[in-house]
All heavy atoms as atom14 arrays in JSON, in Angstrom:
{
  "sequence": "MRGACEHLRERLETRIDASVGLLEPTLTILLAIAIGGIVLSIYTPMFHMFEVLE",
  "atom14_mask": [
    [1, 1, 1, 1, 1, 1, 1, 1, 0, 0, 0, 0, 0, 0],
    [1, 1, 1, 1, 1, 1, 1, 1, 1, 1, 1, 0, 0, 0],
    [1, 1, 1, 1, 0, 0, 0, 0, 0, 0, 0, 0, 0, 0],
    [1, 1, 1, 1, 1, 0, 0, 0, 0, 0, 0, 0, 0, 0],
    [1, 1, 1, 1, 1, 1, 0, 0, 0, 0, 0, 0, 0, 0],
    [1, 1, 1, 1, 1, 1, 1, 1, 1, 0, 0, 0, 0, 0],
    [1, 1, 1, 1, 1, 1, 1, 1, 1, 1, 0, 0, 0, 0],
    [1, 1, 1, 1, 1, 1, 1, 1, 0, 0, 0, 0, 0, 0],
    [1, 1, 1, 1, 1, 1, 1, 1, 1, 1, 1, 0, 0, 0],
    [1, 1, 1, 1, 1, 1, 1, 1, 1, 0, 0, 0, 0, 0],
    [1, 1, 1, 1, 1, 1, 1, 1, 1, 1, 1, 0, 0, 0],
    [1, 1, 1, 1, 1, 1, 1, 1, 0, 0, 0, 0, 0, 0],
    [1, 1, 1, 1, 1, 1, 1, 1, 1, 0, 0, 0, 0, 0],
    [1, 1, 1, 1, 1, 1, 1, 0, 0, 0, 0, 0, 0, 0],
    [1, 1, 1, 1, 1, 1, 1, 1, 1, 1, 1, 0, 0, 0],
    [1, 1, 1, 1, 1, 1, 1, 1, 0, 0, 0, 0, 0, 0],
    [1, 1, 1, 1, 1, 1, 1, 1, 0, 0, 0, 0, 0, 0],
    [1, 1, 1, 1, 1, 0, 0, 0, 0, 0, 0, 0, 0, 0],
    [1, 1, 1, 1, 1, 1, 0, 0, 0, 0, 0, 0, 0, 0],
    [1, 1, 1, 1, 1, 1, 1, 0, 0, 0, 0, 0, 0, 0],
    [1, 1, 1, 1, 0, 0, 0, 0, 0, 0, 0, 0, 0, 0],
    [1, 1, 1, 1, 1, 1, 1, 1, 0, 0, 0, 0, 0, 0],
    [1, 1, 1, 1, 1, 1, 1, 1, 0, 0, 0, 0, 0, 0],
    [1, 1, 1, 1, 1, 1, 1, 1, 1, 0, 0, 0, 0, 0],
    [1, 1, 1, 1, 1, 1, 1, 0, 0, 0, 0, 0, 0, 0],
    [1, 1, 1, 1, 1, 1, 1, 0, 0, 0, 0, 0, 0, 0],
    [1, 1, 1, 1, 1, 1, 1, 1, 0, 0, 0, 0, 0, 0],
    [1, 1, 1, 1, 1, 1, 1, 0, 0, 0, 0, 0, 0, 0],
    [1, 1, 1, 1, 1, 1, 1, 1, 0, 0, 0, 0, 0, 0],
    [1, 1, 1, 1, 1, 1, 1, 1, 0, 0, 0, 0, 0, 0],
    [1, 1, 1, 1, 1, 1, 1, 1, 0, 0, 0, 0, 0, 0],
    [1, 1, 1, 1, 1, 0, 0, 0, 0, 0, 0, 0, 0, 0],
    [1, 1, 1, 1, 1, 1, 1, 1, 0, 0, 0, 0, 0, 0],
    [1, 1, 1, 1, 1, 0, 0, 0, 0, 0, 0, 0, 0, 0],
    [1, 1, 1, 1, 1, 1, 1, 1, 0, 0, 0, 0, 0, 0],
    [1, 1, 1, 1, 0, 0, 0, 0, 0, 0, 0, 0, 0, 0],
    [1, 1, 1, 1, 0, 0, 0, 0, 0, 0, 0, 0, 0, 0],
    [1, 1, 1, 1, 1, 1, 1, 1, 0, 0, 0, 0, 0, 0],
    [1, 1, 1, 1, 1, 1, 1, 0, 0, 0, 0, 0, 0, 0],
    [1, 1, 1, 1, 1, 1, 1, 1, 0, 0, 0, 0, 0, 0],
    [1, 1, 1, 1, 1, 1, 0, 0, 0, 0, 0, 0, 0, 0],
    [1, 1, 1, 1, 1, 1, 1, 1, 0, 0, 0, 0, 0, 0],
    [1, 1, 1, 1, 1, 1, 1, 1, 1, 1, 1, 1, 0, 0],
    [1, 1, 1, 1, 1, 1, 1, 0, 0, 0, 0, 0, 0, 0],
    [1, 1, 1, 1, 1, 1, 1, 0, 0, 0, 0, 0, 0, 0],
    [1, 1, 1, 1, 1, 1, 1, 1, 0, 0, 0, 0, 0, 0],
    [1, 1, 1, 1, 1, 1, 1, 1, 1, 1, 1, 0, 0, 0],
    [1, 1, 1, 1, 1, 1, 1, 1, 1, 1, 0, 0, 0, 0],
    [1, 1, 1, 1, 1, 1, 1, 1, 0, 0, 0, 0, 0, 0],
    [1, 1, 1, 1, 1, 1, 1, 1, 1, 1, 1, 0, 0, 0],
    [1, 1, 1, 1, 1, 1, 1, 1, 1, 0, 0, 0, 0, 0],
    [1, 1, 1, 1, 1, 1, 1, 0, 0, 0, 0, 0, 0, 0],
    [1, 1, 1, 1, 1, 1, 1, 1, 0, 0, 0, 0, 0, 0],
    [1, 1, 1, 1, 1, 1, 1, 1, 1, 0, 0, 0, 0, 0]
  ],
  "atom14_positions": [
    [[-23.36, 4.89, -32.5], [-22.29, 4.05, -31.98], [-21.22, 4.87, -31.27], [-20.68, 4.45, -30.26], [-21.64, 3.25, -33.11], [-22.49, 2.13, -33.67], [-22.82, 0.89, -32.44], [-21.37, -0.07, -32.56], [0.0, 0.0, 0.0], [0.0, 0.0, 0.0], [0.0, 0.0, 0.0], [0.0, 0.0, 0.0], [0.0, 0.0, 0.0], [0.0, 0.0, 0.0]],
    [[-20.9, 6.02, -31.86], [-19.85, 6.84, -31.24], [-20.28, 7.34, -29.86], [-19.47, 7.41, -28.94], [-19.49, 8.01, -32.14], [-18.71, 7.59, -33.34], [-18.32, 8.77, -34.17], [-17.77, 8.28, -35.44], [-16.88, 8.93, -36.13], [-16.44, 10.09, -35.73], [-16.44, 8.42, -37.26], [0.0, 0.0, 0.0], [0.0, 0.0, 0.0], [0.0, 0.0, 0.0]],
    [[-21.55, 7.69, -29.74], [-22.06, 8.16, -28.44], [-21.98, 7.06, -27.4], [-21.6, 7.3, -26.25], [0.0, 0.0, 0.0], [0.0, 0.0, 0.0], [0.0, 0.0, 0.0], [0.0, 0.0, 0.0], [0.0, 0.0, 0.0], [0.0, 0.0, 0.0], [0.0, 0.0, 0.0], [0.0, 0.0, 0.0], [0.0, 0.0, 0.0], [0.0, 0.0, 0.0]],
    [[-22.34, 5.85, -27.79], [-22.27, 4.72, -26.86], [-20.83, 4.43, -26.49], [-20.52, 4.13, -25.32], [-22.92, 3.49, -27.49], [0.0, 0.0, 0.0], [0.0, 0.0, 0.0], [0.0, 0.0, 0.0], [0.0, 0.0, 0.0], [0.0, 0.0, 0.0], [0.0, 0.0, 0.0], [0.0, 0.0, 0.0], [0.0, 0.0, 0.0], [0.0, 0.0, 0.0]],
    [[-19.94, 4.53, -27.47], [-18.52, 4.29, -27.2], [-17.97, 5.31, -26.22], [-17.25, 4.95, -25.28], [-17.75, 4.33, -28.52], [-15.98, 4.06, -28.34], [0.0, 0.0, 0.0], [0.0, 0.0, 0.0], [0.0, 0.0, 0.0], [0.0, 0.0, 0.0], [0.0, 0.0, 0.0], [0.0, 0.0, 0.0], [0.0, 0.0, 0.0], [0.0, 0.0, 0.0]],
    [[-18.31, 6.57, -26.41], [-17.84, 7.62, -25.49], [-18.41, 7.41, -24.09], [-17.7, 7.58, -23.1], [-18.23, 9.0, -26.03], [-17.44, 9.43, -27.25], [-15.96, 9.57, -26.97], [-15.59, 10.04, -25.87], [-15.18, 9.19, -27.86], [0.0, 0.0, 0.0], [0.0, 0.0, 0.0], [0.0, 0.0, 0.0], [0.0, 0.0, 0.0], [0.0, 0.0, 0.0]],
    [[-19.68, 7.05, -24.03], [-20.31, 6.83, -22.73], [-19.62, 5.67, -21.98], [-19.32, 5.78, -20.79], [-21.79, 6.53, -22.91], [-22.5, 6.17, -21.65], [-22.74, 7.09, -20.65], [-22.99, 4.99, -21.19], [-23.35, 6.5, -19.65], [-23.52, 5.2, -19.95], [0.0, 0.0, 0.0], [0.0, 0.0, 0.0], [0.0, 0.0, 0.0], [0.0, 0.0, 0.0]],
    [[-19.4, 4.57, -22.69], [-18.75, 3.42, -22.06], [-17.31, 3.74, -21.67], [-16.82, 3.29, -20.63], [-18.78, 2.21, -22.99], [-20.17, 1.6, -23.19], [-20.1, 0.51, -24.25], [-20.73, 1.07, -21.9], [0.0, 0.0, 0.0], [0.0, 0.0, 0.0], [0.0, 0.0, 0.0], [0.0, 0.0, 0.0], [0.0, 0.0, 0.0], [0.0, 0.0, 0.0]],
    [[-16.62, 4.53, -22.47], [-15.25, 4.93, -22.15], [-15.23, 5.79, -20.88], [-14.37, 5.6, -20.01], [-14.63, 5.7, -23.31], [-13.19, 6.13, -23.01], [-12.55, 6.81, -24.19], [-12.31, 5.8, -25.21], [-12.32, 6.05, -26.52], [-12.57, 7.25, -26.96], [-12.1, 5.07, -27.38], [0.0, 0.0, 0.0], [0.0, 0.0, 0.0], [0.0, 0.0, 0.0]],
    [[-16.17, 6.7, -20.75], [-16.24, 7.55, -19.55], [-16.54, 6.71, -18.31], [-15.95, 6.93, -17.25], [-17.29, 8.63, -19.74], [-16.89, 9.71, -20.72], [-18.01, 10.7, -20.98], [-19.06, 10.62, -20.29], [-17.83, 11.55, -21.86], [0.0, 0.0, 0.0], [0.0, 0.0, 0.0], [0.0, 0.0, 0.0], [0.0, 0.0, 0.0], [0.0, 0.0, 0.0]],
    [[-17.46, 5.73, -18.44], [-17.76, 4.86, -17.3], [-16.55, 4.03, -16.89], [-16.28, 3.85, -15.71], [-18.93, 3.94, -17.63], [-20.27, 4.64, -17.61], [-21.41, 3.69, -17.87], [-21.44, 2.62, -16.87], [-22.18, 1.53, -16.99], [-22.94, 1.36, -18.05], [-22.17, 0.61, -16.06], [0.0, 0.0, 0.0], [0.0, 0.0, 0.0], [0.0, 0.0, 0.0]],
    [[-15.82, 3.54, -17.9], [-14.63, 2.74, -17.61], [-13.57, 3.59, -16.92], [-12.96, 3.16, -15.94], [-14.07, 2.14, -18.89], [-12.81, 1.29, -18.74], [-13.11, 0.06, -17.89], [-12.29, 0.89, -20.11], [0.0, 0.0, 0.0], [0.0, 0.0, 0.0], [0.0, 0.0, 0.0], [0.0, 0.0, 0.0], [0.0, 0.0, 0.0], [0.0, 0.0, 0.0]],
    [[-13.36, 4.81, -17.4], [-12.37, 5.7, -16.77], [-12.77, 6.04, -15.35], [-11.92, 6.1, -14.45], [-12.2, 6.96, -17.6], [-11.46, 6.74, -18.91], [-11.36, 8.0, -19.75], [-11.87, 9.06, -19.33], [-10.77, 7.91, -20.84], [0.0, 0.0, 0.0], [0.0, 0.0, 0.0], [0.0, 0.0, 0.0], [0.0, 0.0, 0.0], [0.0, 0.0, 0.0]],
    [[-14.06, 6.22, -15.1], [-14.54, 6.52, -13.75], [-14.27, 5.34, -12.82], [-13.8, 5.52, -11.69], [-16.04, 6.82, -13.78], [-16.28, 7.91, -14.66], [-16.55, 7.18, -12.39], [0.0, 0.0, 0.0], [0.0, 0.0, 0.0], [0.0, 0.0, 0.0], [0.0, 0.0, 0.0], [0.0, 0.0, 0.0], [0.0, 0.0, 0.0], [0.0, 0.0, 0.0]],
    [[-14.53, 4.13, -13.31], [-14.29, 2.94, -12.48], [-12.8, 2.73, -12.22], [-12.4, 2.35, -11.12], [-14.88, 1.71, -13.14], [-16.37, 1.65, -13.07], [-16.9, 0.39, -13.66], [-18.35, 0.35, -13.6], [-19.08, -0.63, -14.06], [-18.49, -1.68, -14.63], [-20.39, -0.6, -13.96], [0.0, 0.0, 0.0], [0.0, 0.0, 0.0], [0.0, 0.0, 0.0]],
    [[-11.99, 2.98, -13.23], [-10.54, 2.83, -13.05], [-10.03, 3.85, -12.04], [-9.22, 3.52, -11.17], [-9.81, 2.96, -14.4], [-10.09, 1.74, -15.26], [-8.31, 3.13, -14.2], [-9.57, 1.84, -16.68], [0.0, 0.0, 0.0], [0.0, 0.0, 0.0], [0.0, 0.0, 0.0], [0.0, 0.0, 0.0], [0.0, 0.0, 0.0], [0.0, 0.0, 0.0]],
    [[-10.49, 5.1, -12.14], [-10.07, 6.12, -11.18], [-10.49, 5.76, -9.77], [-9.73, 5.96, -8.81], [-10.66, 7.48, -11.57], [-10.01, 8.06, -12.81], [-8.89, 7.63, -13.17], [-10.63, 8.96, -13.43], [0.0, 0.0, 0.0], [0.0, 0.0, 0.0], [0.0, 0.0, 0.0], [0.0, 0.0, 0.0], [0.0, 0.0, 0.0], [0.0, 0.0, 0.0]],
    [[-11.69, 5.21, -9.61], [-12.15, 4.81, -8.27], [-11.31, 3.65, -7.74], [-10.95, 3.63, -6.55], [-13.62, 4.41, -8.33], [0.0, 0.0, 0.0], [0.0, 0.0, 0.0], [0.0, 0.0, 0.0], [0.0, 0.0, 0.0], [0.0, 0.0, 0.0], [0.0, 0.0, 0.0], [0.0, 0.0, 0.0], [0.0, 0.0, 0.0], [0.0, 0.0, 0.0]],
    [[-10.97, 2.71, -8.61], [-10.15, 1.57, -8.18], [-8.76, 2.01, -7.76], [-8.23, 1.56, -6.74], [-10.04, 0.54, -9.3], [-11.3, 0.03, -9.63], [0.0, 0.0, 0.0], [0.0, 0.0, 0.0], [0.0, 0.0, 0.0], [0.0, 0.0, 0.0], [0.0, 0.0, 0.0], [0.0, 0.0, 0.0], [0.0, 0.0, 0.0], [0.0, 0.0, 0.0]],
    [[-8.17, 2.9, -8.53], [-6.84, 3.41, -8.19], [-6.91, 4.23, -6.91], [-6.01, 4.16, -6.07], [-6.26, 4.24, -9.36], [-5.01, 4.98, -8.94], [-5.97, 3.33, -10.54], [0.0, 0.0, 0.0], [0.0, 0.0, 0.0], [0.0, 0.0, 0.0], [0.0, 0.0, 0.0], [0.0, 0.0, 0.0], [0.0, 0.0, 0.0], [0.0, 0.0, 0.0]],
    [[-7.98, 4.96, -6.73], [-8.16, 5.74, -5.51], [-8.21, 4.86, -4.27], [-7.74, 5.26, -3.2], [0.0, 0.0, 0.0], [0.0, 0.0, 0.0], [0.0, 0.0, 0.0], [0.0, 0.0, 0.0], [0.0, 0.0, 0.0], [0.0, 0.0, 0.0], [0.0, 0.0, 0.0], [0.0, 0.0, 0.0], [0.0, 0.0, 0.0], [0.0, 0.0, 0.0]],
    [[-8.79, 3.67, -4.38], [-8.82, 2.75, -3.24], [-7.52, 1.99, -3.1], [-7.12, 1.61, -2.0], [-9.96, 1.75, -3.42], [-11.37, 2.3, -3.3], [-12.39, 1.22, -3.63], [-11.61, 2.83, -1.9], [0.0, 0.0, 0.0], [0.0, 0.0, 0.0], [0.0, 0.0, 0.0], [0.0, 0.0, 0.0], [0.0, 0.0, 0.0], [0.0, 0.0, 0.0]],
    [[-6.84, 1.75, -4.2], [-5.62, 0.96, -4.17], [-4.44, 1.72, -3.56], [-3.62, 1.13, -2.86], [-5.27, 0.54, -5.6], [-4.18, -0.5, -5.78], [-4.59, -1.8, -5.13], [-3.92, -0.71, -7.26], [0.0, 0.0, 0.0], [0.0, 0.0, 0.0], [0.0, 0.0, 0.0], [0.0, 0.0, 0.0], [0.0, 0.0, 0.0], [0.0, 0.0, 0.0]],
    [[-4.35, 3.01, -3.79], [-3.21, 3.81, -3.3], [-3.1, 3.79, -1.77], [-2.02, 3.5, -1.25], [-3.31, 5.24, -3.82], [-2.97, 5.37, -5.28], [-3.14, 6.78, -5.8], [-3.71, 7.63, -5.07], [-2.71, 7.04, -6.93], [0.0, 0.0, 0.0], [0.0, 0.0, 0.0], [0.0, 0.0, 0.0], [0.0, 0.0, 0.0], [0.0, 0.0, 0.0]],
    [[-4.16, 4.09, -1.02], [-4.01, 4.04, 0.44], [-3.72, 2.64, 0.96], [-2.96, 2.47, 1.92], [-5.36, 4.53, 0.98], [-6.03, 5.17, -0.15], [-5.47, 4.61, -1.39], [0.0, 0.0, 0.0], [0.0, 0.0, 0.0], [0.0, 0.0, 0.0], [0.0, 0.0, 0.0], [0.0, 0.0, 0.0], [0.0, 0.0, 0.0], [0.0, 0.0, 0.0]],
    [[-4.3, 1.63, 0.32], [-4.06, 0.25, 0.73], [-2.59, -0.11, 0.56], [-1.97, -0.69, 1.46], [-4.93, -0.71, -0.09], [-6.31, -0.32, 0.05], [-4.76, -2.13, 0.37], [0.0, 0.0, 0.0], [0.0, 0.0, 0.0], [0.0, 0.0, 0.0], [0.0, 0.0, 0.0], [0.0, 0.0, 0.0], [0.0, 0.0, 0.0], [0.0, 0.0, 0.0]],
    [[-2.01, 0.24, -0.57], [-0.6, -0.05, -0.81], [0.3, 0.74, 0.14], [1.32, 0.23, 0.59], [-0.23, 0.26, -2.26], [-0.79, -0.72, -3.3], [-0.43, -0.25, -4.7], [-0.28, -2.11, -3.06], [0.0, 0.0, 0.0], [0.0, 0.0, 0.0], [0.0, 0.0, 0.0], [0.0, 0.0, 0.0], [0.0, 0.0, 0.0], [0.0, 0.0, 0.0]],
    [[-0.09, 1.97, 0.46], [0.69, 2.77, 1.39], [0.71, 2.13, 2.78], [1.76, 2.04, 3.42], [0.12, 4.19, 1.49], [0.11, 4.77, 0.18], [0.93, 5.06, 2.42], [0.0, 0.0, 0.0], [0.0, 0.0, 0.0], [0.0, 0.0, 0.0], [0.0, 0.0, 0.0], [0.0, 0.0, 0.0], [0.0, 0.0, 0.0], [0.0, 0.0, 0.0]],
    [[-0.43, 1.65, 3.22], [-0.51, 1.01, 4.53], [0.29, -0.29, 4.54], [1.03, -0.57, 5.5], [-1.98, 0.76, 4.92], [-2.67, 2.09, 5.2], [-2.1, -0.17, 6.11], [-4.17, 2.0, 5.35], [0.0, 0.0, 0.0], [0.0, 0.0, 0.0], [0.0, 0.0, 0.0], [0.0, 0.0, 0.0], [0.0, 0.0, 0.0], [0.0, 0.0, 0.0]],
    [[0.17, -1.09, 3.48], [0.93, -2.34, 3.41], [2.43, -2.09, 3.38], [3.21, -2.82, 4.0], [0.5, -3.15, 2.19], [-0.91, -3.75, 2.26], [-1.27, -4.42, 0.93], [-1.01, -4.72, 3.41], [0.0, 0.0, 0.0], [0.0, 0.0, 0.0], [0.0, 0.0, 0.0], [0.0, 0.0, 0.0], [0.0, 0.0, 0.0], [0.0, 0.0, 0.0]],
    [[2.85, -1.05, 2.68], [4.27, -0.71, 2.63], [4.76, -0.25, 4.0], [5.86, -0.63, 4.42], [4.51, 0.38, 1.58], [5.95, 0.77, 1.31], [6.72, -0.44, 0.77], [6.01, 1.89, 0.3], [0.0, 0.0, 0.0], [0.0, 0.0, 0.0], [0.0, 0.0, 0.0], [0.0, 0.0, 0.0], [0.0, 0.0, 0.0], [0.0, 0.0, 0.0]],
    [[3.96, 0.52, 4.71], [4.34, 0.96, 6.05], [4.46, -0.23, 7.0], [5.4, -0.29, 7.81], [3.31, 1.95, 6.58], [0.0, 0.0, 0.0], [0.0, 0.0, 0.0], [0.0, 0.0, 0.0], [0.0, 0.0, 0.0], [0.0, 0.0, 0.0], [0.0, 0.0, 0.0], [0.0, 0.0, 0.0], [0.0, 0.0, 0.0], [0.0, 0.0, 0.0]],
    [[3.56, -1.2, 6.9], [3.63, -2.39, 7.74], [4.88, -3.2, 7.41], [5.57, -3.7, 8.32], [2.36, -3.23, 7.58], [1.17, -2.51, 8.2], [2.52, -4.61, 8.2], [-0.17, -3.14, 7.91], [0.0, 0.0, 0.0], [0.0, 0.0, 0.0], [0.0, 0.0, 0.0], [0.0, 0.0, 0.0], [0.0, 0.0, 0.0], [0.0, 0.0, 0.0]],
    [[5.2, -3.33, 6.12], [6.39, -4.1, 5.72], [7.66, -3.43, 6.23], [8.56, -4.09, 6.76], [6.43, -4.23, 4.2], [0.0, 0.0, 0.0], [0.0, 0.0, 0.0], [0.0, 0.0, 0.0], [0.0, 0.0, 0.0], [0.0, 0.0, 0.0], [0.0, 0.0, 0.0], [0.0, 0.0, 0.0], [0.0, 0.0, 0.0], [0.0, 0.0, 0.0]],
    [[7.76, -2.12, 6.09], [8.94, -1.4, 6.56], [9.04, -1.48, 8.08], [10.12, -1.66, 8.64], [8.92, 0.05, 6.07], [9.13, 0.08, 4.55], [9.98, 0.89, 6.76], [8.94, 1.44, 3.92], [0.0, 0.0, 0.0], [0.0, 0.0, 0.0], [0.0, 0.0, 0.0], [0.0, 0.0, 0.0], [0.0, 0.0, 0.0], [0.0, 0.0, 0.0]],
    [[7.91, -1.35, 8.77], [7.91, -1.48, 10.22], [8.37, -2.86, 10.66], [9.11, -2.99, 11.64], [0.0, 0.0, 0.0], [0.0, 0.0, 0.0], [0.0, 0.0, 0.0], [0.0, 0.0, 0.0], [0.0, 0.0, 0.0], [0.0, 0.0, 0.0], [0.0, 0.0, 0.0], [0.0, 0.0, 0.0], [0.0, 0.0, 0.0], [0.0, 0.0, 0.0]],
    [[7.96, -3.89, 9.94], [8.4, -5.25, 10.27], [9.89, -5.42, 10.08], [10.56, -6.07, 10.89], [0.0, 0.0, 0.0], [0.0, 0.0, 0.0], [0.0, 0.0, 0.0], [0.0, 0.0, 0.0], [0.0, 0.0, 0.0], [0.0, 0.0, 0.0], [0.0, 0.0, 0.0], [0.0, 0.0, 0.0], [0.0, 0.0, 0.0], [0.0, 0.0, 0.0]],
    [[10.43, -4.83, 9.02], [11.87, -4.92, 8.77], [12.65, -4.19, 9.86], [13.63, -4.71, 10.4], [12.21, -4.35, 7.37], [11.65, -5.28, 6.3], [13.71, -4.19, 7.2], [11.71, -4.7, 4.9], [0.0, 0.0, 0.0], [0.0, 0.0, 0.0], [0.0, 0.0, 0.0], [0.0, 0.0, 0.0], [0.0, 0.0, 0.0], [0.0, 0.0, 0.0]],
    [[12.2, -2.99, 10.21], [12.88, -2.22, 11.26], [12.8, -2.96, 12.59], [13.79, -3.04, 13.32], [12.27, -0.81, 11.36], [12.75, -0.09, 12.61], [12.6, 0.0, 10.12], [0.0, 0.0, 0.0], [0.0, 0.0, 0.0], [0.0, 0.0, 0.0], [0.0, 0.0, 0.0], [0.0, 0.0, 0.0], [0.0, 0.0, 0.0], [0.0, 0.0, 0.0]],
    [[11.65, -3.52, 12.89], [11.49, -4.26, 14.15], [12.38, -5.49, 14.17], [12.98, -5.8, 15.2], [10.02, -4.66, 14.34], [9.65, -5.28, 15.67], [9.9, -4.28, 16.8], [8.2, -5.7, 15.64], [0.0, 0.0, 0.0], [0.0, 0.0, 0.0], [0.0, 0.0, 0.0], [0.0, 0.0, 0.0], [0.0, 0.0, 0.0], [0.0, 0.0, 0.0]],
    [[12.5, -6.19, 13.04], [13.34, -7.38, 13.01], [14.83, -7.03, 13.13], [15.62, -7.86, 13.54], [13.1, -8.17, 11.73], [13.55, -7.44, 10.61], [0.0, 0.0, 0.0], [0.0, 0.0, 0.0], [0.0, 0.0, 0.0], [0.0, 0.0, 0.0], [0.0, 0.0, 0.0], [0.0, 0.0, 0.0], [0.0, 0.0, 0.0], [0.0, 0.0, 0.0]],
    [[15.19, -5.82, 12.79], [16.59, -5.39, 12.95], [16.86, -4.95, 14.39], [17.88, -5.31, 14.98], [16.92, -4.24, 11.97], [16.93, -4.78, 10.54], [18.26, -3.6, 12.31], [17.04, -3.7, 9.48], [0.0, 0.0, 0.0], [0.0, 0.0, 0.0], [0.0, 0.0, 0.0], [0.0, 0.0, 0.0], [0.0, 0.0, 0.0], [0.0, 0.0, 0.0]],
    [[15.95, -4.19, 14.98], [16.19, -3.63, 16.31], [15.94, -4.61, 17.45], [16.53, -4.48, 18.52], [15.34, -2.37, 16.54], [15.94, -1.16, 15.88], [15.24, -0.44, 14.91], [17.2, -0.71, 16.23], [15.79, 0.67, 14.31], [17.76, 0.39, 15.63], [17.05, 1.08, 14.67], [17.61, 2.17, 14.08], [0.0, 0.0, 0.0], [0.0, 0.0, 0.0]],
    [[15.07, -5.57, 17.29], [14.78, -6.51, 18.37], [16.02, -7.28, 18.82], [16.28, -7.35, 20.04], [13.65, -7.47, 17.95], [12.5, -6.71, 17.61], [13.31, -8.43, 19.07], [0.0, 0.0, 0.0], [0.0, 0.0, 0.0], [0.0, 0.0, 0.0], [0.0, 0.0, 0.0], [0.0, 0.0, 0.0], [0.0, 0.0, 0.0], [0.0, 0.0, 0.0]],
    [[16.83, -7.85, 17.93], [18.04, -8.52, 18.41], [19.03, -7.57, 19.08], [19.74, -7.95, 20.01], [18.65, -9.12, 17.15], [17.55, -9.2, 16.17], [16.63, -8.08, 16.51], [0.0, 0.0, 0.0], [0.0, 0.0, 0.0], [0.0, 0.0, 0.0], [0.0, 0.0, 0.0], [0.0, 0.0, 0.0], [0.0, 0.0, 0.0], [0.0, 0.0, 0.0]],
    [[19.07, -6.32, 18.62], [19.98, -5.36, 19.25], [19.56, -5.09, 20.69], [20.4, -5.06, 21.59], [20.0, -4.06, 18.46], [20.7, -4.18, 17.12], [20.58, -2.7, 16.11], [21.23, -1.46, 17.17], [0.0, 0.0, 0.0], [0.0, 0.0, 0.0], [0.0, 0.0, 0.0], [0.0, 0.0, 0.0], [0.0, 0.0, 0.0], [0.0, 0.0, 0.0]],
    [[18.27, -4.91, 20.94], [17.79, -4.67, 22.3], [18.01, -5.9, 23.16], [18.37, -5.78, 24.33], [16.32, -4.27, 22.3], [16.06, -2.91, 21.72], [14.97, -2.7, 20.87], [16.86, -1.84, 22.03], [14.73, -1.45, 20.35], [16.63, -0.58, 21.51], [15.55, -0.39, 20.66], [0.0, 0.0, 0.0], [0.0, 0.0, 0.0], [0.0, 0.0, 0.0]],
    [[17.83, -7.05, 22.6], [18.07, -8.3, 23.36], [19.55, -8.42, 23.7], [19.91, -8.84, 24.82], [17.62, -9.52, 22.54], [17.79, -10.79, 23.27], [17.07, -11.14, 24.38], [18.64, -11.83, 23.04], [17.45, -12.31, 24.81], [18.42, -12.77, 24.01], [0.0, 0.0, 0.0], [0.0, 0.0, 0.0], [0.0, 0.0, 0.0], [0.0, 0.0, 0.0]],
    [[20.42, -8.02, 22.8], [21.86, -8.07, 23.05], [22.25, -7.13, 24.19], [23.05, -7.48, 25.04], [22.63, -7.69, 21.79], [24.14, -7.78, 21.93], [24.99, -7.32, 20.42], [24.58, -5.6, 20.29], [0.0, 0.0, 0.0], [0.0, 0.0, 0.0], [0.0, 0.0, 0.0], [0.0, 0.0, 0.0], [0.0, 0.0, 0.0], [0.0, 0.0, 0.0]],
    [[21.63, -5.94, 24.23], [21.92, -5.01, 25.31], [21.48, -5.56, 26.66], [22.14, -5.35, 27.67], [21.25, -3.66, 25.05], [21.83, -2.9, 23.89], [21.01, -2.18, 23.04], [23.19, -2.9, 23.63], [21.53, -1.48, 21.97], [23.74, -2.21, 22.55], [22.9, -1.5, 21.74], [0.0, 0.0, 0.0], [0.0, 0.0, 0.0], [0.0, 0.0, 0.0]],
    [[20.35, -6.27, 26.69], [19.88, -6.87, 27.93], [20.82, -7.98, 28.4], [21.06, -8.12, 29.59], [18.47, -7.43, 27.75], [17.39, -6.36, 27.6], [16.03, -6.98, 27.33], [15.91, -8.22, 27.35], [15.09, -6.2, 27.1], [0.0, 0.0, 0.0], [0.0, 0.0, 0.0], [0.0, 0.0, 0.0], [0.0, 0.0, 0.0], [0.0, 0.0, 0.0]],
    [[21.35, -8.74, 27.48], [22.24, -9.83, 27.84], [23.57, -9.28, 28.36], [24.15, -9.82, 29.32], [22.47, -10.76, 26.61], [23.6, -11.74, 26.88], [21.19, -11.47, 26.25], [0.0, 0.0, 0.0], [0.0, 0.0, 0.0], [0.0, 0.0, 0.0], [0.0, 0.0, 0.0], [0.0, 0.0, 0.0], [0.0, 0.0, 0.0], [0.0, 0.0, 0.0]],
    [[24.05, -8.19, 27.8], [25.33, -7.61, 28.21], [25.25, -6.98, 29.6], [26.26, -6.89, 30.28], [25.8, -6.58, 27.2], [26.24, -7.13, 25.84], [26.58, -5.98, 24.9], [27.41, -8.07, 25.98], [0.0, 0.0, 0.0], [0.0, 0.0, 0.0], [0.0, 0.0, 0.0], [0.0, 0.0, 0.0], [0.0, 0.0, 0.0], [0.0, 0.0, 0.0]],
    [[24.08, -6.55, 30.02], [23.95, -5.92, 31.33], [23.87, -6.94, 32.38], [24.28, -7.56, 33.08], [22.69, -5.07, 31.41], [22.78, -3.85, 30.55], [21.48, -3.05, 30.63], [20.52, -3.5, 31.24], [21.45, -1.96, 30.06], [0.0, 0.0, 0.0], [0.0, 0.0, 0.0], [0.0, 0.0, 0.0], [0.0, 0.0, 0.0], [0.0, 0.0, 0.0]]
  ]
}
């Protein structure tokens, strides 16, 4: 039983590590898109205001 328990624990840890490995880049890309959207929503009205003033 202990051998089976250790084997299953190792398989579970391997799957968790693989899942986290895929999740990290995905979250980084989503965070970059969110920050880019916020920056764009701040700067777009400013550029439009400069065009109107000219």
